[in-house]
N, C-alpha and C positions, 0 to 999 in steps of 0.2 A: 332160421326161418325167415327172419326179416329180409335178409338178402333174397332168398327164393321169392318172396313176397314182390320185393323191388322188380327182379328180373322178368318177373310173369307179367307185372304190371306195365312195364317199359317196353316189353315185346307186343303185347297186346296193342299197345298206343302206336307204335312204329308199323305194325302191320296196317292198321286201320288209318293212320293217318299220314305215314310217310310213303317213300317210294326208293326204289334201288337204283343209286347210281354208280356205276363202275368207277374205281378209284383212278384208273390210268388217266383218263379223258380229264376228270376234273383236276387232277394234278397238272397235267399238261396245261390244263387252261388258267390256272391259278399261276404256275411258274411262266407262262408268256405275260401275263398282265404285269407281276411284277418286275419282270426283266424289262419290259418294253414301256413302263409306266414312267419311270423316272422319280423325280422327287416329288412328294407331296400325295402320293397314294398312300402312305402310311397311315395318315389320319384319315382318310376315306374307309378305309380296311378297318381301322379299329373301330372307328365310328358306327359302320355297317354290322360288324361282328356285335357290338353292344346291343344295338337294336335287335338283332337276331337273338342274342343272348337273353334280353328282356322278355321276348316270346316265348323262349324254351323255359325260362323261369317260371312263366304264368301258366304253360302247359303241366310242367313238373308240380306246381301248386296243386293244380287239380287231380293229377295222378297221386299225389300224397295225400289228399284229403284235408278237411278242413282243420283250422285251429295253427298255432305256431309250432314249427319243425324246430327240433334240436339239431346242433351241428352235425351230429353223428348221422341223422336221418338224411340232412341235405348232402353230405359226403357220399352216404351210401347211394342217394339215387342219381345223384349227378355222375359219379363214378360208373354206375350201371348204364346210364342215360349215354354217356361218351363212348363205353365200349360196344354196347349194343346197337349204337347208330352207326358205328364204323368209324368215329373220328378220331379217336385214340386210345390206348390201354393207360389207366392210371398205375403207376408203380409204386409211388406213396404220396401221402397226403399229411402234413404235419400242420396242425394247427396250434397257436400260442399267442395268447393276448393280442387277437386282432390281425394276427399275420399269419397268412396261410402260405406255405411253400409245397406245390404240386408238381410233383415230376411225372412226365408222361413219356409215353414210346408210342412210336406209330403213327405218328402226327400225319394225318391226312394232307397237311400243308406243307410238311418237311420232307416226305418219303421222296426221293429221286431228285432232291435239289442239293446244290452246293451254293453256300453263302458265308461270306465273313461276319454277316449279322444275323441275328435270329429271324425266322421269316414267318412264323405262325401268329402273325399281327389278328387276324380274323377270330381267329381262337381265344387270343389275350382279350380283346374287346369282350367278345361273348362270354367268358368265365366271368368279368367283372358285371355283366348285364345280368346273367343267371343270378348270383350272390345278391345284386341289389334287390332282385324281384322276391327273391326268397327270405331275405333278413330284413329288410326295409330301409337299410344303411347304404349309403355310397361306398363304392369299391373302386380302387384302382388296381391294375394289374400291369406286369411289366415281365417280359418273357426275358431271363438272364442269360440263357443256355438253349442251345437249338441243335438238334439232329441235324440240320443242314450245315451247321458248321463243322461236323465231324464228330460231335458229342455222341455220347451212348443213348442220352435222352434229352427231352427238353425240360427245362426249369421255368417255373413260374412263381412268382411272388404277388400274392394278393393282400392288400391293405384296405383296412377301412379308412376312408378320406376323414380327415380332420374338420 
């Protein structure tokens, strides 16, 4: 029942506050930025993603309602948000002692790209930003594997900063 409620709330939010952007033009735009920008763009994309993630975290707080949220509730709402917004699909979420290993597929940033390094830099920042807003702790996130590298999914590690 909780998942159905989360899906319903996220869909209403996206319908009222979001807009549809076809994936192909966005992917082409992002691919060209990464390819043409050279060094230094990673930090800008990460920082921009983190700021966007903090905004999304605040929006999720409103959707989830008042009070402190459990790790399970955060996982549920973030998973539904990512999937309903068309950003990616969450394959697995493992949380152990302040470390989250998140495996996703269909990342809007990786689809149609080939790279030797992970390319989902804005998503990496956004995941850290969302968790910072929802938990009140500082998080760091690193993409370890990426579909753009030919992997079957993207793998992110998120840790609470010390």
